[in-house]
C-alpha positions in Angstrom: -2.6 53.0 -2.4 -3.2 54.3 -5.9 0.0 54.6 -7.8 0.2 55.2 -11.5 2.2 52.3 -12.9 5.0 52.5 -15.4 4.5 50.4 -18.6 5.8 46.8 -18.4 8.8 46.2 -20.6 8.8 42.4 -20.7 6.9 41.0 -23.6 7.1 37.2 -24.1 4.9 34.6 -25.6 2.9 32.7 -23.1 2.7 28.9 -23.1 -0.5 27.0 -22.5 1.4 25.9 -19.4 -0.5 28.3 -17.0 -3.9 26.9 -18.0 -2.6 23.3 -17.8 -1.1 23.9 -14.4 -4.3 25.5 -13.1 -6.2 22.5 -14.4 -3.8 20.1 -12.8 -4.1 22.1 -9.5 -7.9 22.0 -9.5 -8.1 18.2 -10.1 -5.2 17.7 -7.7 -6.9 19.4 -4.9 -9.8 17.1 -5.4 -7.4 14.2 -4.9 -7.1 15.4 -1.3 -10.7 16.7 -0.7 -12.4 13.5 -2.0 -11.2 11.6 1.1 -12.9 14.3 3.2 -16.2 13.8 1.4 -15.9 10.0 1.7 -15.1 9.9 5.4 -17.6 9.5 8.3 -18.3 13.0 9.6 -16.9 14.5 6.4 -15.7 18.1 7.0 -15.6 17.6 10.8 -13.5 14.4 10.4 -10.5 16.6 9.5 -10.4 17.9 13.0 -11.3 14.6 14.6 -8.5 12.4 13.3 -10.8 10.6 10.9 -8.6 10.9 7.8 -5.6 8.9 8.8 -3.9 7.3 5.8 -3.1 3.5 5.9 0.3 2.2 6.7 1.5 0.4 3.6 4.6 -0.9 5.5 2.5 -2.6 8.2 0.0 -3.9 5.7 1.4 -3.8 2.1 -1.8 -4.9 0.4 -2.6 -3.5 -3.0 -5.4 -1.3 -1.6 -3.2 0.2 1.1 -0.3 0.9 -1.2 -2.5 2.5 -3.9 -4.3 4.7 -1.3 -1.0 5.7 0.3 0.6 6.7 -3.0 -2.5 8.5 -4.1 -2.6 10.6 -1.0 1.2 11.1 -0.9 1.2 12.6 -4.4 -1.6 15.0 -3.7 -1.9 16.1 0.0 -0.8 19.7 0.2 1.1 19.7 -3.1 -1.7 20.8 -5.4 -3.1 23.3 -2.9 0.4 24.9 -2.8 0.5 24.8 -6.6 -2.9 26.5 -6.8 -1.7 29.2 -4.4 1.4 29.9 -6.4 -0.7 30.2 -9.6 -3.0 32.6 -7.8 0.0 34.8 -7.2 0.9 34.5 -10.9 -2.6 35.6 -11.8 -2.3 38.6 -9.5 1.0 39.6 -11.1 -0.5 39.3 -14.6 -3.4 41.6 -13.6 -0.8 44.1 -12.2 1.1 44.0 -15.5 -2.1 44.4 -17.5 -3.0 47.5 -15.5 0.6 48.8 -16.0 0.3 48.4 -19.8 -2.9 50.4 -19.8 -1.3 53.1 -17.5 -4.0 52.5 -14.9 -3.7 53.2 -11.2 -3.0 50.3 -8.9 -4.7 48.6 -7.1 -7.5 50.4 -8.8 -10.6 48.0 -8.9 -8.7 45.1 -7.5 -10.0 45.4 -4.0 -13.5 45.0 -5.4 -12.3 41.8 -7.1 -10.9 40.5 -3.9 -14.1 41.4 -2.0 -16.1 39.5 -4.7 -13.9 36.5 -4.3 -14.3 36.6 -0.5 -18.1 36.7 -0.9 -17.9 33.7 -3.3 -15.8 31.9 -0.8 -18.2 32.6 2.0 -21.1 31.3 0.0 -19.1 28.2 -0.9 -18.1 27.7 2.7 -21.7 28.0 4.0 -23.6 26.1 1.3 -21.1 23.6 -0.1 -17.7 22.8 1.6 -16.2 23.9 4.8 -12.6 23.7 3.7 -12.9 26.5 1.2 -9.7 28.2 0.0 -11.2 31.3 -1.7 -11.8 33.3 1.5 -8.1 33.0 2.5 -7.0 33.8 -1.0 -9.1 37.0 -1.1 -7.6 38.3 2.2 -4.0 37.4 1.1 -4.5 38.9 -2.3 -5.3 42.3 -0.7 -1.9 42.4 1.1 0.1 41.1 -1.9 -1.7 43.6 -4.2 -0.4 46.3 -2.0 3.1 44.8 -2.0 3.2 44.7 -5.8 3.3 48.5 -5.9 6.2 48.5 -3.5 9.9 48.1 -4.3 11.5 44.8 -5.1 13.4 45.0 -1.8 10.2 45.4 0.2 8.7 42.3 -1.6 11.8 40.3 -1.0 11.8 41.1 2.8 8.1 40.3 2.9 8.6 37.0 1.1 11.4 35.7 3.4 9.7 37.1 6.5 6.6 35.2 5.7 8.6 32.0 5.1 10.4 32.4 8.4 7.2 33.0 10.3 5.4 30.1 8.7 8.2 27.6 9.2 8.5 28.7 12.9 4.8 28.1 13.4 4.9 24.7 11.7 7.9 23.7 13.8 6.2 24.7 17.0 3.0 23.0 16.1 4.9 19.8 15.2 6.8 19.9 18.5 3.4 20.3 20.3 2.0 17.4 18.3 4.9 15.1 19.2 4.7 16.1 22.9 1.0 15.2 23.1 1.2 12.0 21.0 -1.6 9.7 21.7 -4.0 12.3 23.0 -5.7 13.1 19.6 -9.2 11.9 19.0 -9.5 8.4 17.6 -12.1 9.2 15.0 -15.0 11.4 14.0 -17.8 12.1 16.5 -20.8 9.9 16.1 -23.1 12.9 15.9 -21.1 14.4 13.0 -21.0 11.1 11.1 -24.8 10.8 11.5 -25.4 14.3 10.4 -23.6 13.9 7.0 -24.8 10.4 6.5 -28.5 10.9 7.2 -29.0 14.6 8.3 -30.8 17.2 6.3 -29.2 20.0 4.2 -30.3 22.8 6.5 -28.8 21.0 9.5 -25.4 20.6 7.7 -25.4 24.4 6.8 -26.2 25.2 10.5 -23.4 22.9 11.6 -20.8 24.7 9.4 -22.0 28.1 10.8 -21.9 26.9 14.4 -18.4 25.6 14.0 -17.1 28.3 11.6 -14.2 29.3 13.8 -12.8 25.8 13.9 -13.5 25.0 10.3 -11.8 28.3 9.2 -8.6 27.6 11.1 -6.5 26.5 8.1 -6.3 29.8 6.3 -5.5 31.5 9.6 -2.7 28.9 10.4 -1.3 29.0 6.9 -1.7 32.8 6.2 2.1 33.4 6.2 2.5 30.4 3.8 -0.2 31.9 1.5 1.7 35.2 1.4 5.0 33.5 0.7 3.5 31.4 -2.1 1.7 34.4 -3.7 4.9 36.4 -3.7 6.8 33.4 -5.0 4.3 33.1 -7.9 5.0 36.8 -8.7 8.7 36.2 -8.8 8.4 33.2 -11.0 6.2 35.1 -13.4 8.5 38.0 -13.6 11.5 35.7 -14.1 9.8 34.3 -17.2 9.2 30.8 -15.7 6.0 30.2 -17.7 7.2 31.6 -21.1 8.3 29.7 -24.2 11.8 30.9 -24.1 15.2 29.4 -23.3 15.2 31.2 -20.0 11.8 29.8 -19.1 12.8 26.3 -20.0 15.9 26.6 -17.9 13.9 27.8 -14.9 11.5 24.9 -15.3 14.3 22.4 -15.4 15.8 23.8 -12.2 12.4 23.7 -10.5 12.0 20.1 -11.4 15.5 19.1 -10.3 15.3 20.9 -6.9 11.6 20.5 -6.2 11.6 16.8 -6.9 15.1 16.1 -5.7 14.4 17.6 -2.3 10.7 17.5 -2.1 10.2 13.8 -2.6 12.6 12.6 0.2 11.4 15.3 2.6 7.7 14.5 2.0 8.5 10.8 2.3 10.2 11.3 5.6 7.3 13.3 6.9 4.8 10.7 5.8 6.8 7.9 7.4 6.9 9.9 10.6 3.2 9.4 11.0 0.4 11.7 12.2 2.7 13.7 14.4 4.5 15.0 11.3 1.3 15.7 9.3 1.6 19.5 9.6 5.3 19.4 8.7 4.5 17.4 5.6 1.4 19.2 4.4 2.5 22.8 5.2 6.3 22.4 5.2 7.6 19.9 2.7 4.6 19.8 0.3 5.1 23.3 -1.2 8.6 22.3 -2.2 7.3 19.3 -4.1 4.7 21.5 -5.7 7.5 23.5 -7.3 8.8 20.3 -8.7 5.4 19.6 -10.2 5.6 23.0 -11.9 8.9 22.1 -13.5 7.9 18.5 -14.3 4.7 19.5 -16.1 6.5 22.3 -17.9 9.2 20.0 -19.1 6.5 17.5 -20.2 4.8 20.2 -22.3 8.0 21.5 -23.7 8.9 18.0 -24.9 5.4 17.0 -26.0 5.2 14.1 -23.5 1.6 15.0 -22.7 -0.9 13.9 -25.3 -2.7 16.9 -27.0 -6.0 15.5 -25.8 -4.9 15.6 -22.2 -3.3 19.1 -22.6 -6.6 20.5 -24.0 -8.6 18.8 -21.2 -6.4 20.2 -18.5 -6.3 23.6 -20.2 -10.1 23.7 -20.3 -10.3 23.0 -16.6 -7.7 25.7 -16.0 -9.6 28.3 -18.0 -12.7 27.6 -15.9 -10.8 27.0 -12.7 -13.1 28.8 -10.3 -16.2 27.2 -11.7 -14.6 23.7 -11.7 -13.4 24.2 -8.1 -16.9 24.9 -6.9 -18.5 22.3 -9.2 -16.2 19.4 -8.0 -17.1 20.1 -4.4 -20.8 20.4 -5.2 -20.8 17.1 -7.1 -18.9 15.3 -4.3 -21.4 16.7 -1.7 -24.4 15.4 -3.7 -22.7 12.0 -4.3 -21.3 11.3 -0.8 -23.7 12.9 1.7 -27.0 11.6 2.8 -28.8 14.5 1.1 -27.8 12.9 -2.2 -26.7 9.4 -3.1 -25.0 8.8 0.3 -22.1 6.9 -1.1 -19.9 7.6 1.9 -22.3 5.7 4.2 -23.2 3.0 1.7 -19.6 2.2 0.7 -17.8 3.1 3.9 -15.4 0.4 5.0 -15.3 -1.2 1.5 -11.8 0.0 0.7 -10.2 2.9 -1.1 -11.0 1.9 -4.7 -14.4 3.6 -4.9 -13.0 6.8 -3.6 -10.3 6.9 -6.2 -12.9 6.0 -8.8 -15.1 8.8 -7.5 -12.2 11.2 -8.1 -11.6 9.9 -11.6 -15.3 10.1 -12.5 -15.8 13.7 -11.2 -12.5 14.7 -13.0 -13.9 13.3 -16.3 -17.1 15.2 -15.8 -15.2 18.4 -15.2 -12.9 18.0 -18.2 -15.7 17.1 -20.5 -18.1 19.8 -19.2 -15.5 22.6 -19.4 -14.6 21.6 -22.9 -18.2 21.7 -24.0 -18.8 25.0 -22.2 -15.9 26.7 -23.8 -17.1 25.8 -27.2 -19.9 28.3 -26.7 -18.6 30.7 -24.1 -15.4 32.6 -23.5 -15.5 32.1 -19.7 -16.7 29.6 -17.2 -20.1 30.4 -15.6 -18.7 31.8 -12.3 -15.9 33.6 -14.2 -18.5 35.2 -16.4 -20.5 36.3 -13.3 -17.4 37.8 -11.8 -16.6 39.6 -15.0 -20.2 41.0 -15.3 -20.3 42.2 -11.7 -16.8 43.8 -11.7 -16.6 45.2 -15.2 -16.9 49.0 -15.2 -20.2 50.2 -16.4 -20.1 52.3 -19.6 -22.0 55.5 -19.5 -24.5 56.2 -22.2 -23.6 59.2 -24.4 -25.4 62.4 -23.4 
């Protein structure tokens, strides 16, 4: 597809909201991933039932309540938020191409291919539960849909939602029908590998189990398409602009997202492991929209201190670099190839895991702030820009 685009008519002032939301999404995904790094068997424990959250009702200790709330606020919500924002970014690139009168998708497939390569390297060398590969594939489809009519995009959006909800419902029914047959915990060999094994062995393990470890973007592909297209719709509706219309949309997102998302997510959480998929992939995206509205209202009304706004904005401007860096830091801190904290502190309670998240988050915010004082882009963003920018021909 290579259509010449009409100029974009809408011209509005952009809030720092997008960068703040990206920063919150990056640090929020770490709130979920940090439990993977801290668990015996790490990446493999996700598939082996080793990440079960505590039951604060059965044991209402301070540690259990804190861990349950921490996980509840993060699991699936910030990943959905990050996915919506990726759709927003794609729409912004489309609008930029339209203003310049360029053909679409133009060079975008190269950008998606580069993102896929980045994700593959990240998967192999750093973290198995990478999101970049799935985003790259989804972006190609949505980029094509952006050049189609609004009717086609609307049909694609609701079709993707229907397919995804049907799949989640079937998977949840299957989970409840086979209750009690799931593994009780991570395999001893996997726990030993991440606690004491060498780095080449960990890389080989990810490659040997690539199909299983790459199942999430396959299972959630329809959800990715839906959230990408939802991000496009929100952007074009002006949800992120400093206008009365934008503030109204953010208020409605907060009301509906929090009003429905909180009780639905709470119900899925109280339902136990059998309703994990329904919570993470069904109810969590709704609460993520509530987060968009809530953070937007907080910025509109200056509830967030300027220091925190700048810190989150810096992480948001270097989102790709911070996403990879946080996983790299956790790998070196938790695995046996580094400090081995997961093995040393395993069984000592959740406080050190939440402290690890806070420490890595502070490093990312401080590092991104210092980096942006000297450079316009994050290191991986700069590499991407250098590789993908069209080469200028020297004059004859």
